[in-house]
C-alpha positions as CSV (number, residue, x, y, z in Angstrom):
1,M,-125.4,-93.3,222.6
2,W,-121.8,-94.2,222.3
3,H,-120.8,-97.7,223.3
4,T,-117.5,-98.9,224.6
5,H,-117.2,-101.6,222.0
6,Y,-116.3,-98.9,219.6
7,S,-113.5,-97.6,221.7
8,T,-109.8,-97.4,220.7
9,G,-108.4,-97.5,224.2
10,E,-107.0,-94.0,223.8
11,R,-108.9,-91.8,226.2
12,L,-108.7,-88.5,224.4
13,I,-109.7,-90.1,221.1
14,D,-112.6,-92.0,222.6
15,E,-113.8,-88.8,224.4
16,D,-113.9,-87.1,221.0
17,H,-115.9,-90.0,219.5
18,A,-118.4,-89.9,222.4
19,N,-118.7,-86.1,222.1
20,I,-119.4,-86.3,218.3
21,D,-122.0,-89.0,219.0
22,Y,-123.6,-86.8,221.7
23,L,-123.8,-83.8,219.3
24,L,-125.5,-86.0,216.8
25,D,-128.0,-87.0,219.4
26,V,-128.7,-83.4,220.2
27,C,-129.1,-82.6,216.5
28,G,-131.6,-85.5,216.2
29,R,-133.6,-84.4,219.3
30,Q,-133.9,-80.7,218.5
31,P,-135.4,-80.2,215.1
32,A,-135.9,-76.5,215.4
33,A,-132.2,-75.7,215.7
34,W,-130.8,-78.8,214.1
35,Q,-128.7,-76.9,211.5
36,E,-126.7,-75.2,214.4
37,H,-126.2,-78.6,216.1
38,A,-125.2,-80.2,212.8
39,A,-122.6,-77.4,212.3
40,A,-121.2,-78.1,215.8
41,A,-121.1,-81.9,215.1
42,I,-119.3,-81.3,211.7
43,D,-116.8,-78.9,213.4
44,A,-116.1,-81.4,216.2
45,F,-115.7,-84.3,213.8
46,T,-113.3,-82.3,211.6
47,A,-111.3,-81.1,214.5
48,H,-111.2,-84.6,215.9
49,L,-109.5,-85.9,212.8
50,D,-106.6,-83.4,213.2
51,T,-106.4,-84.2,217.0
52,E,-106.3,-87.9,216.3
53,E,-103.4,-87.5,213.9
54,R,-101.5,-85.4,216.4
55,I,-102.1,-87.9,219.2
56,C,-101.0,-90.8,217.1
57,E,-97.9,-88.9,216.1
58,N,-97.0,-87.9,219.6
59,R,-97.6,-91.3,221.1
60,R,-96.2,-93.2,218.1
61,L,-99.4,-95.0,217.4
62,N,-100.2,-96.9,214.2
63,M,-101.5,-94.1,211.9
64,T,-101.2,-95.6,208.4
65,E,-101.2,-93.6,205.1
66,E,-104.5,-95.3,204.3
67,H,-105.9,-94.0,207.6
68,R,-104.7,-90.4,206.8
69,G,-106.3,-90.7,203.4
70,E,-109.6,-91.7,205.0
71,H,-109.3,-88.5,207.1
72,I,-109.0,-86.4,203.9
73,Y,-112.0,-88.2,202.5
74,L,-114.0,-87.6,205.7
75,K,-113.1,-83.9,205.8
76,A,-114.3,-83.5,202.2
77,T,-117.5,-85.4,202.9
78,L,-118.2,-83.3,206.0
79,G,-117.6,-80.1,204.1
80,E,-120.0,-81.2,201.3
81,M,-122.6,-82.1,203.9
82,Q,-122.3,-78.6,205.5
83,R,-122.9,-77.1,202.0
84,Q,-125.9,-79.3,201.4
85,I,-127.4,-78.4,204.8
86,A,-126.9,-74.7,204.1
87,D,-128.5,-75.1,200.7
88,G,-131.5,-77.1,202.1
89,E,-130.4,-80.2,200.2
90,L,-129.8,-82.4,203.2
91,G,-132.3,-83.1,206.0
92,R,-131.8,-83.7,209.7
93,S,-132.5,-87.4,209.8
94,L,-130.3,-88.3,206.9
95,F,-127.5,-86.1,208.2
96,V,-127.7,-87.7,211.7
97,D,-127.9,-91.3,210.4
98,F,-125.2,-90.9,207.8
99,T,-122.8,-89.0,210.0
100,R,-123.2,-91.5,212.8
101,K,-122.6,-94.4,210.4
102,M,-119.5,-92.6,209.0
103,L,-118.1,-92.2,212.5
104,L,-118.8,-95.8,213.5
105,F,-117.3,-97.2,210.3
106,H,-114.2,-95.1,210.7
107,V,-113.7,-96.2,214.3
108,S,-114.4,-99.9,213.4
109,Y,-112.2,-100.0,210.3
110,F,-109.4,-97.5,211.1
111,D,-109.2,-96.2,214.6
112,R,-109.3,-99.5,216.5
113,D,-106.0,-100.5,214.8
114,I,-104.1,-97.5,216.0
115,T,-103.0,-99.2,219.3
116,R,-101.8,-102.4,217.5
């Protein structure tokens, strides 16, 4: 469950964060179809990174080069996780836990600074 203390204050960005978290919840609760839900969560997370950059650019928010670099890293990591799921190398619980921690870390250490 997404908590407001992880919010950035930018409604569209925060809605994406909550949606990704929701998709991870669904993935965790539906073991029979978890790979499909994992793919949806990965797609949403990847698309969110592009959306976040666009919002920051349009609203002249604080998107640093380090933050952009983190987006590149996250996209590569999410792509690798998608491959590992397809190859049967990554299980549901680890995927959900790791992806949620990645999201929370990113919000806490990068996204919360965009409005400063």
